C-alpha positions in Angstrom: 0.0 0.0 0.0 1.3 3.4 -0.8 1.3 6.4 1.5 1.4 10.1 0.7 4.7 11.8 1.4 3.1 14.0 4.0 2.7 10.9 6.1 6.3 9.6 5.5 8.4 12.8 5.8 8.5 14.8 9.0 8.1 18.5 8.1 10.4 19.4 11.0 13.3 17.5 9.5 14.9 14.1 10.3 17.2 11.4 9.2 16.3 9.2 6.2 17.9 6.3 4.4 17.3 6.3 0.7 17.9 3.3 -1.6 17.6 3.2 -5.4 17.8 -0.2 -7.1 18.2 -1.3 -10.7 16.1 -4.2 -12.0 15.9 -6.6 -14.9 19.7 -7.3 -15.0 20.4 -3.7 -15.4 23.8 -2.5 -14.1 24.3 0.8 -12.4 28.1 0.5 -12.2 30.7 -2.2 -12.6 31.2 -5.0 -15.1 28.3 -6.7 -16.8 29.6 -10.2 -17.5 26.8 -11.0 -20.0 27.5 -8.1 -22.4 31.2 -7.5 -21.4 30.4 -3.8 -20.9 31.8 -1.7 -18.1 29.6 1.0 -16.5 32.1 2.5 -14.0 31.9 5.8 -15.7 28.5 6.4 -14.1 30.0 6.6 -10.6 31.3 10.1 -11.0 28.1 11.2 -12.7 26.0 9.9 -9.8 28.3 11.5 -7.2 28.0 14.9 -8.9 24.3 14.5 -9.2 23.8 13.6 -5.5 25.9 16.7 -4.5 24.1 19.1 -6.8 20.6 17.9 -5.8 21.5 18.1 -2.1 22.4 21.8 -2.6 19.1 22.5 -4.5 16.8 20.8 -2.0 18.6 21.7 1.3 19.5 18.1 2.1 22.6 17.2 4.0 24.0 14.0 2.5 25.7 12.1 5.4 27.3 9.5 3.1 26.6 7.3 0.1 27.5 4.0 -1.5 27.2 3.4 -5.2 27.2 -0.3 -6.0 26.7 -2.4 -9.1 22.9 -2.7 -8.8 21.9 0.0 -6.3 22.8 3.3 -4.7 22.2 4.1 -1.0 22.6 7.4 0.8 21.5 8.4 4.2 20.6 12.1 4.5 19.4 14.7 6.9 16.4 16.8 5.9 16.8 20.3 7.2 13.9 22.6 7.7 
């Protein structure tokens, strides 16, 4: 069941752990053994994007991990 964001996010701020996953054998970064393609060039793009979006939306990124099939980043929502 889905919930509106107003029920998930505290308007006074808080700590949140975000996880984005790739599906259907899609690779975010690293080597794809099936196609012999390397997607490591995406790591720098994702890092720059996380930093630029955190500045736009007033979010303090506490850390991040960019793995082959997902990206995880805990952040602090400031009000």
